[in-house]
Steps between C-alpha positions, in 0.01 A plus 500: 500500500575628149344327202762302313388673178620830651834351608639337182377479142535122483446337843692195625210269412520597130675280247691808388667506843610136462650561157660840555659421835674203339863566403452326164370844402857603414510239223145589398591868476792449260305239302222758470743756354622244246145416399392865482791573266340288226231765443667739254335823613532416868871433462559812295313700760745380764797551268403854403383628838722348770858440609441125515846408372675733743292395799325164442475424870339839556212403274463166679500682834238747379283213382545330838401823673184535291400136553574534871290814542198357318530186712617593852449874489205687643226601254641854516852382415371291210297792366804726523734267311229441240459874443876540471530221242204630297639854506838381372351283227259772388784719378702231322486399134652218297585526130461194279796517258324265259192718448618835631191516721523635853309319773419582859682290758176479699318340205274236662636233264854556626394523865303177470794312348732613779245402765428156355868418440577587862205319656551185296871501587446543873239225511678250274836535675355475851298188419780332309739578783282315749240744633193283540201671349184330383359591161228691682759699694689573178179640350449711811850642465440607140166652602656685794761646268229684311512752783873550449434569132268788587786688666680535165184617326328186373135412563460182706241358262750524211759284680503117504335370816593130490794284396309383192429860398862594560630209291254583222624858499866394480422254220314767308792740532764263362457597130571860599825425682848508350864510596593855406864612531398671825344178635807293408730754664280507809495126557877481449538787743283325760714189464823699543422853626745787505518620855429869571790714616408475869516118480809456281691375804291182467630422149737226627202300631258586220539146372288386793204677337525294181323187637220723630456672165501164322239367744273795420543435128430127527173561685364684195233315300657268241365712214670811643831316536472379141449859387806623685723198438769647722587196712495129415206305633538300822269239659194657658547289812841660559345846475227409749757355742716813477200727549385298801845521656521875438155554651573294811833674555354847461197424715733392780642853530358721777299800382768733634761344270280457195370855511849647458446444128219757501527877494484691828153628410373146443646380829332791678166409338533136605585602856187715505290206381643284776418762764144544376440126487637465852263772621215313328571187705721301263807327643783648292779349708614293202467786255265527206587151379382362834150623426447222249419299817133558596591435864662842501181675397269656758169340583240690302 
């Protein structure tokens, strides 16, 4: 029987599996983009080196693919996507219009901000939406995500390894954050995105996205919402209730329906993970989400 470490990067008994298989990740992903945008150089790096405005969902899909491969992928798949991301970043530069200086996109400071904004968003949204994690499990999740950080080129020891460390990092970064014109445009865009040409047929129902975008915004930390000031404040209890309802509704969807939101390559990777786990003795009859139940694990 294959060792689980050779089957998937993060096994079903990891806290990472519990968090990443939860459908609240969609809110966490957009919240993470909104939070990342507050770092001036990070946001300008996206603005100057991508087609984010033309294809916002493409970036979200690519992020989902990366997170999926460094969670459910084989070690070889995770190494491959890491090399690809590092190779792309290595050749990109970002110009600071205020100083005229040119910075590397793979500057460890920028990579660390992106990582911490994502990890904190995934964890906060999942827990607030009702995923029951103890404080110890939350610390384990942050520690497990150090491995994910290495795939983009960071050193594990340079990445926060506990919730307290992560919160200290975010607090320390606040004086360096600002709402640049690019950040303001990005958050407005994420609240009301312009659909790419191949999805323009969905314009009549685009209004259905607005509550989702607002939910992502309202899950931001209060200090981030105060910086943006885009939407009026609403009671925190209403946000939690809406997030809980969204999470429960999305988690009720079968894997086969939910995964239609992913790219074909991501769906193929997830199917491969399911096959490998089945060969390793896991009961995958209820999909990857079903493996949050230890009764579906093999006796080891």
